[in-house]
C-alpha positions in Angstrom: 113.1 -27.4 79.0 115.5 -24.3 78.5 115.3 -21.1 80.3 115.5 -18.1 78.1 116.9 -15.2 80.4 115.9 -12.1 78.5 116.7 -8.8 80.0 113.9 -6.4 79.9 114.5 -3.0 78.5 112.3 -0.3 79.9 110.0 1.3 77.4 111.4 4.3 76.1 109.4 7.3 75.9 108.6 9.2 72.9 110.9 12.1 72.5 109.0 15.4 72.1 108.5 16.7 68.8 109.9 20.8 68.7 107.1 22.7 67.6 107.0 23.8 64.0 107.5 27.4 63.3 103.9 27.6 62.0 102.6 26.4 65.2 104.6 28.8 67.1 103.5 32.1 65.2 100.3 30.7 65.7 100.8 30.9 69.3 102.2 34.4 69.1 99.4 35.8 67.0 96.7 34.7 69.5 98.5 36.4 72.2 98.9 39.5 70.2 95.3 39.5 69.5 94.3 39.1 73.2 96.5 41.7 74.1 95.1 44.1 71.6 91.5 43.2 72.4 92.3 43.8 75.9 93.8 47.2 75.6 91.0 48.1 73.1 88.3 47.2 76.0 90.0 49.0 78.6 90.6 52.2 76.2 86.8 52.1 75.4 86.3 52.1 79.0 88.0 54.9 79.9 86.9 56.6 77.2 83.4 56.3 76.9 82.0 54.7 80.7 84.5 55.6 83.6 86.7 58.7 83.7 89.1 59.6 86.9 88.2 62.7 88.9 90.5 64.2 91.7 88.2 65.5 94.8 89.4 68.9 96.1 88.2 70.5 99.3 86.2 68.6 102.2 82.3 69.4 101.5 81.6 65.8 101.0 83.7 64.7 104.3 82.7 61.9 105.6 82.1 60.1 102.4 85.0 61.5 100.1 88.3 63.5 101.6 90.0 66.1 100.0 92.6 64.1 97.5 90.4 61.2 97.2 90.2 59.9 93.5 87.0 58.5 92.0 85.8 57.0 89.0 82.8 58.9 87.5 80.7 57.5 85.1 78.7 59.5 81.9 76.5 56.5 81.0 73.6 57.6 83.0 70.2 58.1 82.2 68.9 59.8 84.8 69.8 61.0 88.3 68.2 60.3 91.4 68.3 60.9 95.2 71.6 59.9 97.1 73.5 60.3 93.4 76.9 62.0 93.9 77.6 64.1 90.8 80.0 66.1 89.1 78.7 69.6 88.2 80.0 71.9 85.9 78.9 75.4 88.1 79.2 78.0 85.6 75.8 79.1 86.3 73.3 79.4 89.1 69.5 79.0 88.8 67.4 80.9 91.5 64.0 82.0 92.1 62.2 85.1 92.0 61.1 85.1 96.0 57.8 86.9 94.7 56.7 85.1 91.5 58.8 82.4 92.0 60.0 82.9 88.7 63.1 80.8 87.9 66.2 82.7 86.2 69.5 82.2 85.8 72.0 84.6 87.9 74.3 86.2 85.4 77.4 86.4 87.8 79.2 85.5 91.0 79.0 81.7 90.0 81.9 79.5 91.8 82.6 79.1 88.0 84.4 75.6 88.6 83.5 72.0 89.0 81.8 70.6 91.9 80.9 67.1 93.6 77.7 66.8 95.4 74.7 64.9 96.4 71.5 64.9 94.7 68.7 65.5 97.4 65.9 66.6 95.4 64.8 66.1 91.8 62.5 68.0 89.2 58.7 68.0 90.6 59.7 67.3 93.9 59.1 69.5 97.1 62.3 70.2 99.6 62.1 71.7 103.2 64.8 72.1 105.2 64.0 72.8 109.0 67.5 74.6 110.3 66.2 74.5 113.8 66.2 70.7 113.9 68.7 70.1 111.1 66.2 67.7 109.5 65.8 67.7 105.7 62.4 66.5 104.0 61.5 65.6 100.6 58.0 65.6 99.5 56.9 65.7 103.6 59.1 62.5 104.3 62.0 63.2 106.5 65.2 61.8 105.2 67.4 59.3 106.6 70.8 60.7 105.9 73.8 58.0 107.4 76.0 60.0 105.1 76.1 63.3 106.7 78.9 64.7 108.6 76.3 66.8 110.9 73.0 67.7 110.5 72.0 70.5 108.4 72.3 74.0 110.2 73.6 76.3 107.7 71.1 78.4 105.5 72.8 80.4 102.7 70.0 82.4 102.0 69.4 81.1 98.1 65.8 80.1 98.6 62.6 80.3 100.9 61.7 76.8 102.1 59.4 74.6 101.3 61.1 74.7 97.7 59.4 72.6 94.4 62.0 72.1 92.1 61.4 72.5 88.5 61.5 69.9 85.9 65.1 69.1 84.5 67.0 70.9 87.7 68.1 69.5 91.1 69.0 70.6 94.6 72.2 69.2 95.6 74.2 69.1 98.8 77.7 68.1 100.3 77.7 65.4 102.8 79.9 67.7 104.9 76.3 70.2 105.1 77.8 73.1 107.3 80.8 73.7 105.3 79.7 73.1 101.7 78.5 75.5 99.0 76.0 73.7 97.5 72.1 74.6 96.3 71.4 76.5 99.7 74.1 79.1 98.1 73.3 81.9 95.5 76.8 81.0 93.9 75.3 77.4 93.2 71.6 77.5 93.3 69.7 74.9 91.4 71.5 72.6 89.0 70.4 72.1 85.3 70.9 68.5 84.3 73.1 69.6 81.5 75.3 70.9 84.1 76.0 67.4 85.2 78.8 65.4 83.8 78.4 62.3 85.3 77.8 60.3 88.3 80.6 59.3 90.9 80.5 55.0 91.0 83.9 54.2 92.8 86.3 55.6 94.7 89.9 53.8 93.8 92.2 55.9 96.0 93.7 55.5 98.5 93.2 52.1 97.6 92.8 51.2 101.2 89.6 53.0 101.4 88.5 51.7 98.3 84.4 52.0 98.1 81.6 51.5 95.5 79.4 54.9 95.7 
């Protein structure tokens, strides 16, 4: 019986076929479409949802510091206790001490945008004990871990307890004794239409990134 010694050649892998021009252009089109959609979504977010805001001053220490940068959302239905809001302080709303009638102060406003925290809303009653530093809303003393120090300064805008009219807000800075806010006649009560939006996150400095 003859032995046929045959050399076995390793199987050769088929050569890769070069991509056709149509496949190449299809890939390019998909990448371009994805990029355009991504850019469009980013533009929408920063046009309608988030706006960058620079913090100026120390009235919100320790929550926010001078030169911090935050994103503000304008898509907010109602504002409530604890919200940090950006306000156009182009008017201050005060109450007549005797009649309790609300009026718009015609001059003396800070006339600038300010950032403060909502403490009481329309329909609520706020009381501030400047001896103990306690702030109460509807008879309940607030737990305020965000403040820099207890509330001692009474800038004379109102007599307390104070009922907040519907559609208005009482706001204060977290740095209570170094903040011009609703306690001050230059700020007074804040009308809802004066609020640009709500601060939702601090993005700079990045090391202190925080959801607000």
